[in-house]
N, C-alpha and C positions, 0 to 999 in steps of 0.2 A: 380665424382658426378658434375653434370651441376649445376650452381646455379642457384635460382628461381629467376624472377623478382625484388622482395622486396630486395633478397641478392644483385643482380646487382646496385639496385637504391642506396643502403646503400655505394657501394664501389665508385659510381659515386659521391656520397655526401661527401665523405672522405676529410676532409681538407687539402688543400695543404699548402707547407710549406709558411710561409710569406715570402715577400721580405724586405730586411734590411730596416730600418727606415731611413736610410742615404740616401735613392735613394727618399724619399718624399719630393720633391722640388717643385717648383711654383705650380700649380692649384693642385697638391697632397696633399699640406700640409692642414691641418686641419683647418677649419672656413674661408677658400678661398672664397665660396660662401655664402654670407651674406642674400640675399634677401630671405624673409618669402613666396614668391611665388613659390620657388622650392619646392613644397611639394604636396602630393598625391591629395587631393581634386583639386587643380585647373588643375592637371595633367588629372585627370580623366574626368572632365567638357570638357575640351578641346579634350581630347580623343574620348568620342561619338560624339561629333560635327563632328571630321576629320573622324570617322568610318563609320557615316553615309554619309558623303560626298564620301568616298573612294569607299562603298558599292553602291550609286547612279551611280559613274561614272563607274565602273566596270559593271553594270548590263546593262548600257545603252549603253557602249562601246561594251560589247558582242552582244547586240541587232544588233547594226550597222555594227558591223563585218560580222554577219551571212546574214544580206540583201545584203551587198557588195560582199561577197565571200562564199555563203553557199554551205555546204557539198552535196553532190549528193542525199544523203538519205533526205534532207530537202529542197531542192529546189523547188520541186513541190507542197508544202505545204503553203510557206511563202505567206502572204496574202498582195493581193493588196489593201486592205483598212485597215484604213483608208487612206485617200489620203496624210495625215500630218505626219505619222507614222513614217518616218525616220525623216522627219524636227524637230518633238518634242523629238524624242530620242537622236538625235546627238545633239541638241542642248542643250539639258540638260545635254549630256555627257561632253561638252565642258564648259557648265556654273559650273558644279559642279568641275569639274577639277579645273578651275581658282580659284574658291571658298577654294578647298583644299589647295592653294598655301601659304597663309596667316597663315592657320590654323596649317598647318605642321611647319612652322617657329615657331609659338607660341608653340605648343605642344613641338618641339625639346628644344626651350629655358627654357622651365620648367625641363626638365630632362637632359639637356647636363651635369651638375655637375656629373651625375652618370658616367659619362666618366672618371671621375677622381678619382673614389672612391678607398678606401685603405683597403684591398688589390686588386688589378684589378680583381684577379680571386680566389674567395673562396675555390673552389673545382673543379673537371672536369665537374659536372653538370653545375654550375654556368656559366663555362668559355663556355660551349656548348650554355647555353641561352644567352650570350653576343653575341658570333657569330651569332646566329638566328636573334639578334634585328639588328646587323650590317647589315645583307644581306636585312632586311625589309626595313631598313632606305634608304640603297643604291637604291633597287629597286624602292622606292617610288620615291625618288628625280629624278631618272632618268625617270622614267615615266611622271612625272610632267612636268620635263626640257623639254624633247623630245615632249610631247604634246601641250606645249606653243608654241614652236618654228615651229610645225607644222601648227598651227594656222595662222603663218604669212608666210607660204609655204618657209621657210628657212631650210635647212636641211646640216649642216656643218659637219656631220659624215659619215663614208664609208659605214654604215650598212643600209638594208633596212628599211623603218621606221615602215611601216603598220606591218608586222610580227612580227618584236622587238617590238614595243607598245603593241602588243597584246599578246606575251609571259610575257611580264614585269608585264603586267594587272594581270595575273594569279599569279605570283609569288610574287606581293605586296598584294595581295589579301589572298594567303594563308597564307603567313607570317603574315599578320595582325590577321588571325583567330588563328594560333599558338600562338602568342603572347597573346591574349586575352585568351586563355586556360590557359597559364601559369600564368598569373597576375589575374586571376578571383578572387582568395581571396581578394587581394588588391582591386580590382575593387569593389567588394561587401560591402567592409569596408566604401569606400569613395563614394559610388553612391549616397546616400541620403544628403542631406544638413547638416553638421555638426553643434554642438552647438556651438562651438568655431568659431570665426570670424577673419581671417587672414587679416592684416592690408594690403590694396591697391589690395585684390582680385577682388572686385566687379569693380574697374575703370580698371583694367588688363583686365578683361574679356570683359568689354564694349567697350574697344579700339580695341580688336580681333574683335568683332562683327561689330563694324563700319568699321574697315579694309575689313572685307569679304563683308558687303554690298557694299562698295564703290567699290571694283574691281568687283562685280556681277553685279550692277546696269550700271555701266558705260563698260560694255562688252555685256551684255545679249542682247542690242538691236539690233546685228545683226542676232539673230532668234526672239525674242519677238517684234513683232511691236510697241506694245504701250509704250515700253520702248526707242525706236529709236532716240528720242530727247536727251538721255543721254548717247547715244553711242560715248562716246568721247575716250575711250582707245583700243575699238574692232579694228582688223584690216582692217575690211573696213566696207561701209555704204551699205548695200545690196539694196538701193534705188539709188545709183550712179554707173552708168553703160551706155554703148552704149545700144539702146533701152530700157532703164529703168532696165537693168538687170548687175550684175558685171559679168566679165570672169575670170576664172581662167586659162584656157588655150587656148590662141590666135590662129588665123589661123596662122601666121607667126611662132608659135612656135611648132605648128603642123605640119607644112611644106604643109600646103593646103591653101597658099594665092590666088592660080590661080585654078580655077573648070575648068576641059577641056570643051571645046566649045560643043563638042558633048556629054557632060554627059548625062547619061541613067541610070534609076536606074535598077537593075536586081532582080527580083524575082524569085527564084528556089522553084519550088514545083513538084506536078504531073502535072502540065500544066504551065511550065515556061512561062515568059514573059518579056519584058523591056517596061519602060514609060520614056517619058523627061518629063519636068517641064509642058508643055502645055496639056500633056496627065492627069499629076496628078491634074492641077488646074481644069479638066473637070470633074473629080470624085466627089461625093458628099463630100462638106466639112464640118468639123465640130468643135465646138468650144470645149474646156476645160481650166478650170482656176485651174493651177497645179503649186506648188513649185518647183524651182530649189533648192536642200538643197545638202551642200558640207560637206565633212568629216572635214574641217577647222572649222565646227560651223555655218557658215552664211547661210540663204536662204532667198529667196524672191519669192513672186508668181507672176506670169504673165497670159496673156490669150493667148492661142496657138490656131492656126487653122490649120486643115490640113486634111489628111484622114486618117481614121479608120486603125491601124494595122489589124485589123479582117477582114476589109474589102478586103485589098491587099492581104490576105491568101486566101480569098474565090474565088477571082477573079484567083489565082492559083490552085485551086481544093484542097486546104488542109482542112481536117476536123475541126470541133472545137475541142480544146484541144491540139492545135500543138504547140510545142515550136521552137523559130526559133533562127537564128545566124545571127547577123547583124556586117558588115563590114563598117569601114570607109574609108574615103578617105586619112587620116592623113597617112605620112610617117611612124611613128614608134609611139610606145607607149604603155604600158601595156594594155589598154583598147581599142586597134585598132579595135580587134574582140571581141564582146561582146554577151553571149547567155540569152535569155529571156524564162523565163518557162511559161507553157501555160495559168497561172491564169491572169499574165499580159498581154499577146497576146490578149485574149478573153475579157478583160475588155474594155467598150466602151470608157472609157476615154484616153487610151492608142492609140497617134497618130503619124504617121508620120507628122510632123509639118513643114509646108512651111512658116507662118508668125508668128510674135510675137506681142502682144500688137497693132495690126492692122497694122504692117508693114511687108515686106518681110523681110525675116532673113538676116542678113548681114552676111559676112564671119566669124567674132568672134563668131557668134550665130550659126553656121552651115549652112550656106548656100550651097547647095541648099535645103537639108533637113535633118531633124534631129529628133531622137527619144524622145518623152517626153511620160511620164509614170507614174501613182501614187503609192507613196511609194515606190520610187527607189532612190538609191545614186546618186549625180550629176554625178559620172564618169560614170554611167550605162546609161546616157540620151545621146545615142551616137550623134556625131555631123558629118557633111558631108559623109551621108549614100550614101553608093555606092551599095550595095547588102543586099538583106534580103533572107534567104536560110532556108527551112524548116529542123529543126532536126528530122532525124528518129530515 
């Protein structure tokens, strides 16, 4: 007869033979960890702060991922408004991720004596629980580590960052939910403020709060304009750069330093045509104040001037509701070819920009022409545009 679930659990809970006491050395000795802060209430307080940061980081990261690389079924319904949507979600993603770093360190400090508990595994179920915690901690630390280095645009690993970061986010968040379910009784007992006070708890929690506030205030300025004066630890100042904007990928890095003297924009549709810069300048020009928002967390607004993308498609005989494919002059790169759903194409703020902040685009900002659209990641604001074609 097959055992029922309760029978299986009893077998998994059956105590394992204890290891010999002679092996209990170093940190495994009883009484090694004497700080009163290695206790459940402190852990629960830090855990709910960290849980909130991880949840916000996961949800905003998921939103950013879907805007940057949407599945086919979602591509046509992503919103073009609000214009600052991606700027807000990606900025909050990086801010919450950075805030989670000191919270993770503090949380791990309160519980690390459990790494040396005796016996190391009391039962098979206890061993599986510890294995799950190890996976959670490893996934969370790797997620935060790779995310922090991404803000610096430094990738010292052989695997692709974006895909790895995405799946690590699912693994860490799923592991966190399983951990919360397993520890629910302990969390419930220590959720409310206890009657007994532990010496040093308030000072410790205040120190953690100060650390989180410090790293947040000194990095959030790369996204939050009114915190820009405190932007001491962020990788970049969004108001510093050529033509008033930073540049992630220069013309030299993209291999487009020299634009062909006979450059012409090709627009392919029912009635294809080509235009040079003079032709584009003679078309109706429009202004749009839109941000460049990058996956590294920084963003900056600028005033862009150019031709509405919808007007260019209308000249090619393309109807409203048409999606396009945009091809760059750059020699190589994962976003050399970009597809734009119809809702962005039809938006009157979406431009083929020729000028920024009153100046002709320089090479690093996409001369002779670039795409600028609302609520789009910076990597999809294609520079050095050579061709626009209708996607049938």
